[in-house]
C-alpha positions as CSV (number, residue, x, y, z in Angstrom):
1,M,-15.8,-35.1,-33.2
2,R,-13.3,-32.4,-32.4
3,I,-10.9,-31.5,-35.2
4,E,-7.4,-30.9,-33.9
5,P,-5.6,-27.8,-35.0
6,G,-3.2,-28.1,-37.9
7,P,0.6,-27.9,-37.2
8,R,0.8,-24.2,-38.2
9,A,-2.4,-22.9,-36.5
10,P,-1.0,-22.6,-33.0
11,G,2.0,-20.7,-34.1
12,M,-0.1,-18.3,-36.3
13,V,-2.5,-17.7,-33.4
14,T,0.4,-17.1,-31.0
15,A,2.1,-14.7,-33.4
16,A,-1.1,-12.8,-34.0
17,A,-1.8,-12.6,-30.3
18,C,1.7,-11.2,-29.6
19,L,1.2,-8.5,-32.3
20,L,-2.2,-7.6,-31.0
21,F,-0.8,-7.4,-27.5
22,A,2.2,-5.2,-28.5
23,G,-0.1,-2.8,-30.3
24,Y,-2.5,-2.6,-27.4
25,A,0.1,-2.4,-24.6
26,A,1.9,0.4,-26.3
27,S,-1.1,2.6,-25.5
28,F,0.2,2.7,-21.9
29,L,3.8,3.7,-22.6
30,Y,3.3,6.8,-20.4
31,F,2.4,4.6,-17.4
32,F,4.6,5.2,-14.4
33,V,4.3,4.6,-10.6
34,D,6.6,6.2,-8.1
35,D,7.4,2.8,-6.5
36,E,9.4,1.9,-9.6
37,A,12.2,4.1,-8.3
38,I,12.4,2.7,-4.8
39,P,14.6,-0.3,-5.8
40,L,16.9,2.2,-7.5
41,V,17.3,4.1,-4.2
42,Y,18.5,0.8,-2.7
43,A,20.7,0.2,-5.7
44,R,22.5,3.5,-5.3
45,N,23.2,2.7,-1.7
46,L,24.4,-0.8,-2.5
47,L,26.8,0.7,-5.0
48,R,28.0,3.0,-2.3
49,G,28.7,0.1,0.0
50,R,26.1,0.9,2.4
51,G,24.2,-2.4,2.0
52,L,20.5,-2.8,1.7
53,V,19.7,0.7,3.0
54,Y,17.0,3.1,1.9
55,T,18.4,6.0,3.8
56,A,21.5,6.5,5.9
57,L,19.2,8.0,8.6
58,E,17.7,4.6,9.5
59,G,20.3,2.0,8.3
60,R,19.0,-1.4,7.3
61,V,15.3,-1.3,6.4
62,E,13.5,-3.7,4.2
63,G,11.4,-1.1,2.4
64,Y,10.9,-3.3,-0.7
65,S,9.1,-6.5,-1.5
66,D,11.2,-7.6,-4.5
67,F,14.8,-8.6,-3.5
68,L,15.9,-9.9,-6.9
69,H,14.5,-6.8,-8.5
70,V,16.7,-4.7,-6.2
71,I,19.7,-6.7,-7.3
72,W,18.7,-6.3,-11.0
73,S,18.2,-2.6,-10.5
74,T,21.7,-2.4,-9.0
75,L,23.2,-4.0,-12.0
76,L,21.2,-1.8,-14.4
77,L,22.2,1.4,-12.5
78,A,25.9,0.4,-12.6
79,V,25.8,-0.4,-16.3
80,T,23.9,2.7,-17.4
81,R,26.0,4.9,-15.1
82,A,29.2,3.5,-16.7
83,A,27.7,4.2,-20.1
84,G,27.0,7.8,-19.1
85,Q,23.3,7.4,-19.4
86,S,20.6,9.4,-17.6
87,L,19.3,8.3,-14.2
88,L,16.1,7.5,-16.0
89,A,17.7,4.9,-18.2
90,P,17.3,2.0,-15.7
91,L,13.5,2.7,-15.7
92,L,13.3,2.6,-19.5
93,V,15.3,-0.6,-19.6
94,G,13.1,-2.1,-17.0
95,K,10.0,-1.1,-19.0
96,A,11.4,-2.9,-22.0
97,V,12.1,-6.0,-20.0
98,S,8.5,-6.0,-18.6
99,F,7.2,-5.7,-22.2
100,A,9.3,-8.6,-23.4
101,A,8.2,-10.7,-20.3
102,A,4.5,-10.0,-21.1
103,L,5.1,-11.3,-24.7
104,A,6.8,-14.4,-23.2
105,I,3.8,-15.0,-21.0
106,I,1.6,-15.2,-24.1
107,V,4.0,-17.7,-25.7
108,V,4.4,-19.9,-22.6
109,T,0.6,-19.9,-22.2
110,A,0.2,-21.0,-25.8
111,R,2.6,-23.9,-25.3
112,T,0.7,-25.0,-22.2
113,L,-2.5,-24.9,-24.2
114,R,-1.0,-26.9,-27.1
115,R,0.3,-29.6,-24.7
116,S,-3.3,-29.8,-23.4
117,Q,-4.5,-30.4,-26.9
118,V,-6.7,-27.3,-26.9
119,S,-8.5,-26.6,-30.2
120,T,-7.9,-23.6,-32.4
121,P,-11.0,-21.8,-31.0
122,G,-9.8,-22.4,-27.5
123,M,-6.3,-21.0,-28.4
124,V,-7.9,-18.0,-30.0
125,T,-10.0,-17.4,-26.9
126,A,-7.2,-17.7,-24.4
127,L,-4.6,-15.8,-26.3
128,A,-6.9,-13.0,-27.3
129,F,-8.1,-12.7,-23.7
130,L,-4.4,-12.2,-22.6
131,A,-3.6,-9.9,-25.5
132,L,-6.5,-7.6,-24.7
133,S,-6.1,-7.9,-20.9
134,G,-5.7,-4.4,-19.5
135,P,-3.7,-5.3,-16.3
136,L,-1.1,-7.3,-18.3
137,A,-0.8,-4.5,-20.9
138,V,-0.5,-1.6,-18.4
139,W,2.1,-3.4,-16.2
140,A,4.1,-4.4,-19.2
141,C,4.9,-0.7,-19.4
142,S,6.2,-0.5,-15.9
143,S,9.7,-1.3,-14.7
144,L,8.5,-3.0,-11.5
145,E,8.8,-6.8,-11.1
146,T,5.0,-7.4,-11.7
147,V,5.1,-9.0,-15.2
148,T,8.5,-10.7,-14.6
149,F,7.0,-12.4,-11.6
150,A,3.9,-13.4,-13.5
151,L,6.2,-14.9,-16.2
152,L,8.0,-16.9,-13.5
153,T,4.8,-18.3,-12.1
154,T,3.5,-19.1,-15.6
155,L,6.7,-21.0,-16.4
156,F,6.5,-22.7,-13.1
157,T,3.0,-23.9,-13.8
158,S,3.9,-25.0,-17.3
159,A,7.0,-26.9,-16.1
160,L,5.0,-28.7,-13.4
161,L,2.3,-29.8,-15.9
162,S,4.9,-31.0,-18.4
163,G,7.0,-32.8,-15.7
164,N,10.1,-30.6,-16.2
165,V,11.6,-30.6,-12.7
166,R,14.6,-28.6,-13.4
167,I,12.7,-25.6,-14.9
168,A,10.2,-25.9,-12.1
169,W,13.0,-25.7,-9.5
170,I,14.6,-22.7,-11.2
171,C,11.4,-20.7,-11.6
172,G,10.1,-21.6,-8.2
173,A,13.3,-20.5,-6.5
174,A,13.4,-17.3,-8.6
175,A,9.8,-16.5,-7.7
176,V,10.6,-16.9,-4.0
177,L,13.5,-14.4,-4.3
178,L,11.7,-12.0,-6.6
179,R,8.7,-11.3,-4.5
180,I,8.3,-11.6,-0.7
181,D,5.0,-13.5,-1.2
182,G,6.6,-15.7,-3.9
183,P,6.3,-18.8,-1.7
184,I,2.5,-18.4,-1.5
185,Y,2.2,-18.4,-5.3
186,A,4.6,-21.2,-5.8
187,L,3.2,-23.5,-3.2
188,A,-0.4,-22.8,-4.2
189,I,0.4,-23.7,-7.8
190,A,2.4,-26.8,-6.8
191,A,-0.4,-28.0,-4.5
192,S,-3.1,-27.3,-7.2
193,V,-1.1,-29.3,-9.8
194,A,-0.6,-32.1,-7.4
195,I,-4.3,-32.3,-6.6
196,A,-5.5,-31.9,-10.2
197,A,-2.9,-34.0,-12.1
198,P,-1.8,-37.2,-10.3
199,S,0.8,-37.9,-13.0
200,A,2.5,-34.6,-12.2
201,R,2.3,-35.1,-8.4
202,V,5.9,-36.3,-7.9
203,T,7.2,-33.3,-9.9
204,A,5.0,-30.9,-7.9
205,W,6.1,-32.2,-4.5
206,K,9.8,-32.1,-5.6
207,A,9.3,-28.5,-6.7
208,A,7.4,-27.6,-3.5
209,R,10.3,-29.0,-1.3
210,A,12.8,-26.9,-3.3
211,V,10.6,-23.8,-2.9
212,V,10.3,-24.4,0.9
213,L,14.1,-24.8,1.2
214,V,14.9,-21.7,-0.8
215,A,12.2,-19.7,1.1
216,A,13.5,-20.9,4.5
217,V,17.1,-19.9,3.7
218,Y,16.2,-16.6,2.1
219,H,13.7,-15.5,4.8
220,G,16.0,-16.7,7.6
221,W,18.7,-14.4,6.1
222,R,16.4,-11.4,5.7
223,I,15.2,-11.8,9.3
224,W,18.8,-11.9,10.5
225,Y,19.9,-9.0,8.3
226,F,17.0,-6.7,9.0
227,H,16.2,-7.8,12.5
228,S,12.5,-8.0,11.6
229,V,10.1,-10.7,10.6
230,L,7.9,-8.5,8.5
231,S,9.2,-6.1,5.8
232,A,8.2,-2.4,6.3
233,P,5.6,-2.6,3.4
234,L,3.9,-5.6,5.0
235,A,3.9,-4.1,8.4
236,A,2.6,-0.7,7.2
237,K,0.0,-1.6,4.6
238,V,-0.9,-5.3,4.9
239,L,-0.7,-6.4,8.5
240,F,-3.7,-4.2,9.5
241,R,-5.9,-6.3,7.2
242,L,-5.2,-9.3,9.4
243,A,-4.8,-7.7,12.8
244,A,-6.2,-4.1,12.8
245,P,-7.2,-2.9,16.3
246,A,-10.9,-2.6,17.1
247,N,-12.4,0.7,16.1
248,A,-9.4,1.6,14.0
249,L,-9.6,4.3,11.3
250,V,-9.3,2.1,8.2
251,K,-9.4,3.6,4.7
252,L,-10.1,1.0,2.1
253,P,-11.3,1.2,-1.5
254,E,-15.0,1.5,-1.9
255,V,-15.1,-1.5,-4.2
256,P,-13.3,-4.8,-3.2
257,Y,-10.2,-5.4,-5.2
258,L,-11.3,-8.4,-7.3
259,L,-14.8,-7.1,-7.8
260,A,-13.4,-3.8,-9.1
261,Y,-11.4,-5.9,-11.7
262,V,-14.5,-8.0,-12.6
263,R,-16.5,-4.8,-13.2
264,V,-14.1,-4.0,-16.1
265,Y,-15.8,-6.8,-17.9
266,G,-19.1,-6.5,-16.2
267,T,-20.5,-8.5,-13.3
268,P,-21.6,-11.5,-15.6
269,W,-17.9,-12.1,-16.1
270,A,-17.7,-13.8,-12.7
271,F,-20.2,-16.3,-13.8
272,V,-18.3,-16.9,-17.1
273,I,-15.2,-17.7,-15.1
274,V,-17.1,-20.2,-12.8
275,G,-18.9,-21.7,-15.8
276,A,-15.6,-22.1,-17.8
277,A,-14.0,-23.8,-14.8
278,A,-16.9,-26.2,-14.5
279,V,-16.9,-27.0,-18.3
280,A,-13.1,-27.5,-18.5
281,W,-12.8,-29.4,-15.2
282,R,-12.1,-32.7,-16.9
283,N,-8.9,-31.3,-18.4
284,R,-6.1,-31.6,-15.9
285,S,-4.4,-28.4,-16.9
286,A,-7.6,-26.4,-16.6
287,R,-8.4,-28.1,-13.3
288,A,-5.0,-27.2,-11.9
289,C,-5.3,-23.6,-13.0
290,A,-8.8,-23.3,-11.7
291,I,-7.8,-24.5,-8.2
292,A,-4.8,-22.2,-8.2
293,L,-7.0,-19.4,-9.3
294,L,-9.4,-19.9,-6.4
295,V,-6.6,-20.0,-3.8
296,L,-4.6,-17.2,-5.2
297,G,-7.7,-15.1,-5.8
298,L,-8.5,-15.3,-2.1
299,Y,-5.0,-14.2,-1.3
300,V,-5.1,-11.3,-3.7
301,Q,-8.5,-10.2,-2.4
302,L,-7.0,-10.2,1.1
303,V,-3.9,-8.1,0.4
304,G,-5.3,-5.8,-2.3
305,D,-3.3,-2.9,-3.7
306,W,-3.7,0.9,-4.2
307,M,-2.1,1.2,-7.6
308,F,-4.1,1.4,-10.8
309,G,-4.2,-1.6,-13.0
310,W,-4.7,-4.5,-10.5
311,R,-1.1,-5.6,-10.5
312,F,-1.7,-8.5,-8.2
313,V,-4.2,-9.9,-10.8
314,V,-1.5,-10.1,-13.5
315,A,0.0,-13.4,-12.3
316,L,-3.5,-14.9,-12.3
317,L,-4.4,-14.0,-15.9
318,P,-2.4,-16.8,-17.6
319,L,-4.2,-19.3,-15.3
320,L,-7.5,-17.8,-16.3
321,G,-6.5,-17.9,-20.0
322,V,-5.8,-21.6,-19.7
323,V,-9.2,-22.2,-18.1
324,L,-11.1,-20.2,-20.7
325,G,-9.2,-21.9,-23.6
326,C,-9.8,-25.4,-22.3
327,A,-13.5,-24.6,-21.7
328,V,-14.0,-23.4,-25.3
329,S,-12.1,-26.4,-26.5
330,R,-14.5,-28.8,-24.8
331,L,-17.4,-27.5,-27.0
332,P,-18.3,-28.8,-30.4
333,R,-16.3,-27.0,-33.1
334,A,-19.2,-24.7,-34.3
335,A,-20.2,-23.8,-30.7
336,G,-16.5,-23.4,-29.9
337,W,-16.0,-20.8,-32.6
338,A,-19.2,-19.0,-31.6
339,A,-18.0,-18.9,-27.9
340,A,-14.6,-17.8,-29.0
341,L,-16.0,-14.9,-31.0
342,V,-18.2,-13.8,-28.1
343,L,-15.4,-13.9,-25.6
344,V,-13.0,-12.1,-27.9
345,A,-15.6,-9.4,-28.5
346,W,-16.2,-9.2,-24.8
347,S,-12.5,-8.7,-24.2
348,A,-12.5,-6.0,-26.8
349,V,-15.3,-4.2,-25.1
350,A,-13.6,-4.4,-21.8
351,V,-10.6,-2.7,-23.4
352,R,-12.6,0.5,-23.7
353,T,-13.7,0.4,-20.1
354,F,-10.1,-0.3,-18.9
355,D,-8.7,2.5,-21.1
356,A,-11.3,5.0,-19.8
357,A,-10.4,4.1,-16.2
358,Y,-6.7,4.5,-16.9
359,V,-7.1,8.0,-18.4
360,D,-9.3,9.0,-15.5
361,S,-7.2,7.5,-12.7
362,E,-3.8,8.4,-14.0
363,N,-4.8,11.7,-15.5
364,K,-2.7,10.8,-18.6
365,P,-3.7,10.2,-22.2
366,L,-3.2,7.0,-24.1
367,F,0.2,7.0,-25.9
368,Y,-1.3,7.0,-29.4
369,S,-3.4,10.1,-28.7
370,D,-0.3,12.2,-27.8
371,M,3.0,10.6,-29.0
372,S,5.1,13.7,-28.4
373,G,4.5,14.1,-24.6
374,G,7.9,12.7,-23.6
375,Q,9.1,12.9,-20.0
376,A,6.3,15.3,-19.0
377,L,3.5,12.8,-19.7
378,W,5.6,9.8,-18.7
379,L,6.5,11.0,-15.2
380,G,3.2,12.9,-14.8
381,R,2.7,14.6,-11.5
382,Y,6.3,14.0,-10.5
383,Y,7.7,15.9,-13.5
384,E,6.7,19.3,-12.2
385,L,7.6,18.3,-8.7
386,I,11.1,17.5,-9.7
387,G,11.5,20.9,-11.4
388,A,10.2,22.8,-8.4
389,S,12.2,20.8,-5.9
390,R,15.6,21.5,-7.7
391,Q,15.2,25.1,-6.6
392,F,15.3,24.2,-2.9
393,L,16.7,20.7,-2.4
394,H,20.2,19.5,-2.8
395,A,21.9,16.1,-2.6
396,G,22.0,14.8,0.9
397,D,19.2,17.0,2.2
398,R,16.9,15.4,4.8
399,V,13.3,15.3,3.6
400,A,10.0,13.6,4.3
401,D,8.2,12.5,1.2
402,N,5.6,9.7,1.2
403,Q,6.1,9.4,-2.6
404,A,9.3,7.5,-1.6
405,G,10.8,6.6,-5.0
406,L,11.5,9.1,-7.9
407,L,12.3,12.3,-6.0
408,P,14.7,10.7,-3.5
409,Y,16.3,8.8,-6.4
410,L,16.8,11.6,-8.9
411,L,17.8,14.2,-6.4
412,D,19.8,11.8,-4.1
413,L,17.9,12.8,-0.9
414,E,17.9,11.2,2.5
415,N,14.2,10.6,2.7
416,V,12.0,9.5,5.7
417,D,8.8,7.9,4.4
418,D,6.2,9.0,6.8
419,L,3.8,6.3,5.5
420,G,6.1,3.6,6.8
421,I,6.7,1.8,3.5
422,C,10.4,2.5,3.6
423,S,10.7,3.4,7.3
424,K,10.9,0.6,9.7
425,F,10.4,2.9,12.6
426,V,7.1,4.3,11.3
427,A,5.9,0.9,10.0
428,E,6.3,-0.8,13.4
429,L,5.1,1.9,15.7
430,P,2.9,0.5,18.4
431,T,0.6,3.6,18.1
432,T,-2.9,3.1,16.8
433,D,-4.1,6.7,16.5
434,V,-3.4,6.7,12.7
435,Y,-5.3,6.0,9.5
436,Y,-4.7,2.5,8.3
437,T,-4.6,2.5,4.5
438,T,-3.5,0.4,1.6
439,V,-0.6,2.9,1.1
440,G,0.6,2.8,4.6
441,R,0.1,4.4,8.1
442,Y,-1.2,7.8,7.3
443,S,-0.9,10.8,9.7
444,P,-2.7,13.9,8.4
445,L,-0.5,17.0,8.0
446,N,-2.0,20.2,9.5
447,N,-0.9,23.0,11.8
448,Q,-2.3,21.9,15.1
449,P,0.0,22.5,18.1
450,V,0.3,18.7,18.8
451,L,2.3,16.3,16.7
452,R,1.7,12.6,16.1
453,T,4.4,10.1,16.9
454,A,5.4,9.6,13.3
455,Q,5.6,13.4,12.9
456,A,7.7,13.8,16.0
457,Y,10.1,11.3,14.4
458,L,10.6,13.6,11.5
459,L,11.8,16.3,13.8
460,H,14.0,13.8,15.7
461,Q,15.7,13.0,12.4
462,D,16.1,16.8,11.7
463,V,14.1,16.7,8.5
464,Q,14.4,20.0,6.7
465,F,11.7,19.6,4.0
466,V,8.3,18.0,3.9
467,I,6.9,17.2,0.4
468,T,3.3,16.0,0.1
469,P,0.4,15.8,-2.4
470,T,-1.9,18.8,-2.2
471,D,-5.0,16.6,-2.3
472,L,-4.1,15.1,1.1
473,L,-3.4,18.6,2.5
474,T,-6.8,19.9,1.4
475,K,-8.6,16.9,2.9
476,A,-6.8,17.4,6.2
477,N,-7.2,21.2,6.3
478,G,-10.8,22.1,5.4
479,G,-10.2,22.3,1.7
480,V,-7.1,24.6,1.7
481,V,-3.4,24.1,1.4
482,P,-2.1,25.6,4.7
483,P,0.8,28.1,4.7
484,R,2.3,26.3,7.7
485,I,2.1,22.8,9.1
486,L,3.2,20.9,12.2
487,D,2.9,23.6,14.8
488,D,4.5,26.3,12.6
489,L,7.7,24.2,12.3
490,F,7.3,24.0,8.5
491,E,6.3,26.8,6.1
492,R,5.2,26.4,2.5
493,V,7.8,27.6,0.0
494,A,6.3,26.2,-3.2
495,I,3.5,24.5,-4.9
496,D,4.6,22.9,-8.2
497,A,3.2,24.0,-11.6
498,S,0.8,21.1,-11.7
499,G,-0.7,22.1,-8.4
500,A,-0.4,18.5,-7.3
501,N,2.4,18.8,-4.8
502,A,3.5,21.2,-2.0
503,I,7.0,21.8,-0.6
504,Y,7.4,22.9,3.0
505,R,10.7,24.1,4.6
506,R,11.7,24.1,8.3
507,T,11.2,27.4,10.0
508,A,13.4,29.0,12.7
509,K,11.1,27.7,15.4
510,T,13.1,25.4,17.7
511,A,12.4,21.6,17.7
512,D,15.3,20.5,19.8
513,R,13.1,18.6,22.3
514,Y,12.3,16.0,19.7
515,R,16.0,15.1,19.5
516,R,16.6,15.4,23.2
517,D,13.6,14.2,25.1
518,P,11.7,10.9,24.4
519,D,8.8,12.3,26.4
520,S,8.1,14.6,23.5
521,F,6.8,11.6,21.5
522,T,3.1,11.3,22.4
523,E,0.0,9.5,21.2
524,N,-3.7,9.8,21.9
525,V,-4.0,7.2,24.7
526,A,-7.8,7.7,24.8
527,H,-8.2,6.9,21.1
528,A,-11.2,4.7,20.3
529,T,-8.8,1.9,19.5
530,R,-7.4,1.8,23.1
531,L,-10.6,2.1,25.1
532,I,-11.4,-0.5,27.7
533,Q,-14.6,1.1,29.0
534,A,-16.6,4.2,28.0
535,S,-19.8,5.9,29.0
536,L,-21.5,9.0,27.6
537,D,-23.9,11.1,29.6
538,G,-24.1,8.2,32.1
539,H,-24.9,5.5,29.5
540,V,-22.4,2.8,28.9
541,V,-21.2,2.7,25.2
542,P,-20.8,-0.9,23.9
543,S,-17.3,-1.5,22.5
544,D,-18.6,-2.1,19.0
545,R,-20.1,1.4,19.1
546,Y,-17.0,3.4,20.1
547,G,-16.4,4.6,16.6
548,A,-20.0,5.5,15.9
549,D,-21.0,7.0,19.3
550,L,-17.6,8.6,20.1
551,P,-16.4,9.8,16.7
552,F,-14.5,12.7,18.3
553,L,-12.1,10.1,19.8
554,R,-11.2,9.2,16.2
555,E,-10.5,12.8,15.1
556,Q,-14.0,13.3,13.8
557,S,-16.8,15.5,15.1
558,A,-20.2,15.1,16.7
559,T,-22.9,17.4,17.9
560,R,-24.6,16.3,21.2
561,P,-27.9,17.5,22.7
562,V,-27.4,18.6,26.3
563,T,-29.6,19.4,29.2
564,G,-27.2,21.2,31.5
565,N,-24.0,19.2,30.9
566,M,-22.2,16.7,28.8
567,S,-20.3,13.9,30.5
568,L,-17.7,11.5,29.2
569,D,-16.0,8.8,31.2
570,L,-13.2,6.7,29.6
571,R,-10.9,4.0,30.8
572,F,-8.0,3.6,28.4
573,A,-5.4,1.4,30.3
574,R,-5.1,-1.2,33.0
575,R,-1.9,0.2,34.4
576,D,-1.0,3.9,34.8
577,E,0.2,5.6,31.7
578,R,2.2,8.8,31.6
579,L,0.0,11.8,30.5
580,D,1.2,14.9,28.8
581,S,-1.8,17.2,27.8
582,L,-5.4,17.5,26.7
583,F,-6.1,18.6,23.2
584,V,-9.6,19.3,21.6
585,G,-9.5,20.5,18.0
586,L,-13.0,22.1,18.3
587,V,-15.6,22.6,20.9
588,S,-18.5,24.8,20.2
589,S,-21.6,26.2,22.1
590,R,-23.7,29.2,21.7
591,L,-23.1,30.3,25.3
592,P,-19.9,30.3,27.5
593,A,-19.3,26.9,29.2
594,T,-16.8,25.2,31.4
595,M,-14.9,22.0,30.7
596,T,-13.6,20.0,33.7
597,V,-11.1,17.2,33.1
598,T,-10.2,14.7,35.9
599,V,-7.6,12.0,35.6
600,F,-7.8,8.9,37.7
601,N,-5.0,6.3,38.5
602,E,-5.3,2.6,38.7
603,R,-6.2,2.8,42.4
604,G,-9.1,5.2,41.7
605,G,-7.5,8.3,43.0
606,A,-7.5,11.6,41.1
607,T,-4.1,12.6,39.9
608,A,-5.0,15.8,38.0
609,R,-7.9,18.1,37.5
610,L,-8.2,20.9,35.0
611,A,-11.0,23.5,34.9
612,I,-11.0,25.1,31.4
613,P,-13.3,28.0,30.5
614,L,-14.9,27.8,27.1
615,P,-15.9,31.0,25.4
616,A,-19.1,31.2,23.3
617,G,-18.7,30.1,19.7
618,D,-15.9,27.9,18.4
619,S,-12.8,27.3,20.4
620,S,-10.0,24.8,20.8
621,V,-8.3,23.5,23.9
622,F,-4.6,22.6,24.4
623,Q,-3.9,22.3,28.1
624,P,-0.7,20.6,29.5
625,F,-0.8,18.5,32.7
626,A,1.7,19.1,35.5
627,P,4.9,17.0,35.1
628,G,4.5,13.4,36.4
629,V,0.8,13.0,35.9
630,S,-0.3,9.4,35.1
631,G,-3.5,7.5,35.0
632,V,-5.8,4.9,33.5
633,A,-9.0,6.8,33.2
634,V,-10.3,10.3,32.4
635,S,-13.6,12.1,33.1
636,V,-14.6,15.1,30.9
637,R,-17.5,17.3,31.9
638,I,-18.8,20.2,29.9
639,D,-21.2,22.4,32.0
640,V,-23.3,24.9,30.1
641,P,-25.7,27.5,31.4
642,P,-29.5,27.3,30.9
643,G,-30.6,28.0,27.4
644,E,-27.8,26.0,25.7
645,D,-29.1,22.8,24.1
646,R,-26.3,21.5,21.9
647,I,-22.5,21.0,22.1
648,A,-20.3,20.3,19.2
649,I,-17.0,18.6,19.8
650,A,-14.3,17.3,17.4
651,D,-10.9,15.6,17.7
652,L,-10.5,15.1,21.5
653,R,-7.1,13.7,22.3
654,L,-5.6,12.7,25.7
655,L,-2.0,12.9,24.8
656,G,0.5,10.7,26.6
657,Q,2.9,7.9,26.2
658,S,1.9,4.2,26.7
659,S,4.4,1.8,28.1
660,A,4.6,0.1,24.7
661,L,5.6,3.4,23.0
662,R,8.1,4.2,25.8
663,D,9.8,0.9,25.3
664,Y,9.7,1.3,21.5
665,L,11.4,4.7,21.7
666,R,14.5,3.0,23.2
667,R,15.6,2.1,19.6
668,L,16.2,5.8,19.0
669,R,19.2,7.8,20.1
670,F,18.5,11.0,22.0
671,S,21.2,13.7,22.4
672,A,20.4,14.0,26.2
673,P,18.2,12.3,28.6
674,A,14.9,13.9,29.5
675,P,14.9,16.0,32.7
676,G,14.1,13.7,35.6
677,T,14.5,10.4,33.7
678,H,17.3,7.8,34.1
């Protein structure tokens, strides 16, 4: 027979769990992510009367996913500014709020467990798991909305299970407004409770209707206000997971999102979760939480995230805690205590794994190991960048920094986020010759004579500085940080003291055409993502082999055996597209060769032919077409003399402008029409 906990036991266990969590979470007081400052950029513009604007250069852009957090940040900035506090004060206040919200999650979860009549061993298991949970601890030290949102979903779940309609309505509505995916969480939890707990079904459906109503009103407003269904972050870093073009260059983490989290505990942890759900299934609270875990787990795995700490897992942890606690409570008392001790010890071991991953990923010490680090350790790689930037940048300067939060906020810069997270123009570009990543649409920075569409946009906006992490530069430039980038239009003026960031300034080379002529915006119309048909050396290449067999059409390289020549035939459109030039980053042979390029229109006629001599050794090609050339297909022939047996080729681009891109560019204002256009 199970012995129920005494009246004081739950409170003592809860208090101990809160103290344990506070001690552990303080290890991550130096934790900081650049995105924490993005809402504050919006807050500053709101206080200036500009509305929900990230930069005056682009106007209304939904570059955030947390509307209520932006409003809260505006209030914080107004209050701290009136009090004469530092610009960093709102971030510190936000950190304190997240910390308090994490403690509240433990308390609310404890109340849910107590209402479910969970035994003391079950309470110990669940609350110790939460107190020692790395994701909850690390995000409790961030000013982002992550933990506050998790508190709302935890309160929402608790209110539904207890039949408190009013609290459920308030928390459900707040969750919808706090995160753009709030309706997914709220409706998944409401549906799970309705399925698992018939007695709470009426409350769940009432709450669900309220959530749907608030979501309909809010999302209707945001679509009207921003003239876009998807926010820029969703368009830039999530949409491709659902609708990436075939043969796209996609950069995803090597380990799937949830699997990486499970590995913190060890692979057997997945079986523990499944087993706990099975054992606790008869308990309605555990059953509801288990169903919600499954649904939301699938969602979290789909969207993923690039930041350290599995922030999208945080809202799932209280649900998992309830399942674990209810499962242990179902066991005989002695077995329950044994299971509790094992699971608490398991969580403690996972702490070491998580802490080591934190130190390695963030390149920061745990707080207790260096308590005097101050701003330098808290802001990390951004601390030195801020110092270096103050030498060159001034308030109002136009910059391009894909770390779109802290620097634009502290220095009051007009920033164009070339990853698209805070730039609607970049996020919604119809071009596909980019890298699709969990941090946005990435266009490598190098000094080639051709610019990608997103980079041409920087020149159109008259950007004067480009700031970028040096690790991205070295990957795109053969292991070096180049002195100049973007066709000599920007020169390096500084690398910060940490060596992690480089600052480039506009040179005197003219870039007026990007502000005058829409035809200066080009893309690789023969990219592997756009091909309709392809053949190599007379052999048809199956569409699912474009990436593997034609890597040079995805900015990679290949070495081909040849017996007299190499031939490549590509059809890239069904209707004639305007073509600008041919670019080949590298073509290499031991002996001199000749490249012949022929463009064909939709009627099969040749509209252009280039004969390009190739010297022995390595060379590159950049050959413009005559004005007015268009086509749907291209033939590339490389003829080599006897004795040559191999050709290396890399990064072949047929630069032009698709009809989709041409239509898209109409949203920009050009200072004068392009010659010959109307």
